[in-house]
C-alpha positions, 0 to 999 in steps of 0.5 A, a space after each residue: 548527502 546520498 540524497 543529494 547525489 541521487 538527485 542529479 538523476 533520479 527524479 524521486 530524490 529531486 522531489 525528496 529534496 524539493 518537498 523539504 526546502 521550507 519547513 512546514 507550516 503548522 501552528 497548533 501550539 494554542 489549538 483548542 482541539 486535539 491533533 492526531 499526527 500519522 506518519 507513514 513512509 509511502 503510499 502503501 503504508 498511508 492506505 493502512 493508516 487510513 482506516 483509522 484516520 477515518 474512523 477517528 474523524 467520525 468519532 471526533 469530528 472536531 480534531 485535526 488531522 497531520 499527515 506526513 511522509 517519508 517517500 515521495 511516492 506518497 506524498 505527491 499522491 496524497 497531498 491533496 488528501 481531504 481527510 486532512 487538516 495538513 499533509 507535509 513531508 517529514 522534515 529530516 530527523 535532527 534534534 532541532 527539527 524534531 523538536 520544532 515540528 513536535 512543538 508547532 503539531 502539538 499532537 495529543 496522539 501520533 500514529 506511525 504505520 508499520 516501519 518507520 522508525 526515526 531516533 529524534 523524532 521518537 525520542 522528543 514524542 518520549 520526552 514530551 509523554 505523548 501517546 504514540 501508536 505503531 500501527 499494522 507493526 510486523 516483527 522478524 527475528 532478522 530485523 536489526 532490533 534483535 541483533 547485537 548491533 542493534 542498541 539504538 533501535 532497542 531505544 527507539 522502541 521504548 518510544 512507543 506507547 503501545 503496539 498493534 502488530 498484524 499476526 501472533 508471530 510478530 507479538 511473540 517475537 516482540 515480546 524479547 524485547 517489550 513487555 507484552 501487555 504493551 502489544 496487541 495482536 490485531 490484525 492488519 488494518 489493510 483488511 479494513 481499507 480494501 473492504 471500504 474500497 469494495 463497499 464505496 466502489 466507483 467504476 474506472 472510466 473507460 475500462 468497461 469499454 476496453 474489457 468488452 465481453 472478454 476475459 480479463 487478467 489484471 497485473 498490478 504493480 508489475 517491475 521487469 523481472 514480473 514483465 518478462 513472464 508475461 510476454 509470452 502469453 500476451 503475445 499469444 492470447 488475443 482473445 484475452 484483455 490484460 491490462 498492466 499496471 507497473 509499479 514505476 511509471 517513469 516515462 524511460 519504463 512505460 516506453 520499455 514496458 509498451 515495447 515489450 507488448 506490441 499493440 497495447 495502448 497507454 490508458 491515457 491513449 485509450 481515454 483519448 480515443 473514446 473522448 475522440 469519439 472515434 470507432 471505440 469498437 474497433 479499436 478494441 480489436 486492435 488493442 488488447 493489452 492496455 497499460 496504465 501510465 497514471 497511479 491511484 487506480 490500481 485497487 479498482 482496476 482488480 473489480 474488472 478481472 477475471 484472474 489478478 496478478 501482483 508484482 513484486 514477487 520475482 524480485 528482491 523487494 518482494 511482493 506487492 498487496 494481494 488484498 487489493 485483488 483477492 478482496 473482489 473475489 478473483 484468484 490472486 497469482 504472484 511469483 515466489 519471493 513472497 515469504 514476507 508476507 503472511 497473508 500470502 502464505 495464509 491465502 494460499 493454504 485457502 486455495 485463494 492464491 497461487 505462487 508461480 515460479 516461471 512463465 511456463 508455470 504462469 501459462 498452465 496456470 492460466 489456461 487451468 483457471 481460464 478453462 474451469 469455471 467452478 475452479 475459478 469460482 472456488 478460488 475466488 471465493 476463498 480468495 474473498 472469505 480469507 480478507 473477510 475473516 482477517 477484517 477488524 484490526 481498526 476497530 481493536 485500535 479504535 477501542 484502545 484509544 477509546 478506552 484509554 482516553 487519548 482524545 478526551 479532553 
């Protein structure tokens, strides 16, 4: 009911309802091959699970892949994903929907990524004794599972066959409710994903022309609170090229961001300038700030940076993915709200990342790094080394799948 009311003015809510208007058309009830179903909340969780899907397809090429999303942010971007046989919105959680979808999908193995818990789906999977793995889970004592009123949530945990958690703290916390034999501290599959992106790197059209030979700062997944810390610095440093990728790319927000940074240009506009064969050289001198008005290229944009800034650290939602930037060997800067991101804490300890409290600290940090090549290189290498030393979660999960013959007829 709440989503229907919200849909009167919210575009995402409209997509959420429209996408669930028709029940997914899939029928694997008589399938001869194994079916793997992976469910994700949104795009970030999909990127976490993606390395595992790719490994499964490599080792079991005959299996069918079904991917479901809760959020339009994931579905609308990945609905054409060629690595799966089907991509759907997850039908709303109810006894009838869960029974019907699981019967039609007929999965041999189910992968749920990080945070998603839907009672009727998990209950149906348990009733049918279908192996269900939680991938890249994170558990903290302030979560509902560990509260006196968390009975329903605790019951959902019992539906999982095995848990693969990101760190030892999560394992220790989860062991208060689940037998330790069902929990593996595998690490985070995001590390494997960002390394895969680097190894298969493809240049983003038009970015090298925009950057030229200048120092470049890429600010990714920014919110209004993040952008407010940048306005003064960007306005006063026309010798540096800035690339800003806002987290929200609706027309209203893009117009607001462009207004905050006079002289900026949208990526779509910049590509049109190149296409029309205008004097790109003179245009570069006019625009020192590029605003990305699409989704899907941020993980490659960090490649062009001298220094990276990752948004979310000045808001209640918390810090976004810093690994996408760190893997390229670039120092990473973010705001003060990062306590839920263990990788941010660990990367700061290795000197690969820096947290700042305000615009004054931001300017001081940037000036120091941009004028000290040795410090810039040292911090960048520390960031990259941290990412590579944390890889391997995907292999641990695959070893479990193969050892337990979960995809062997």
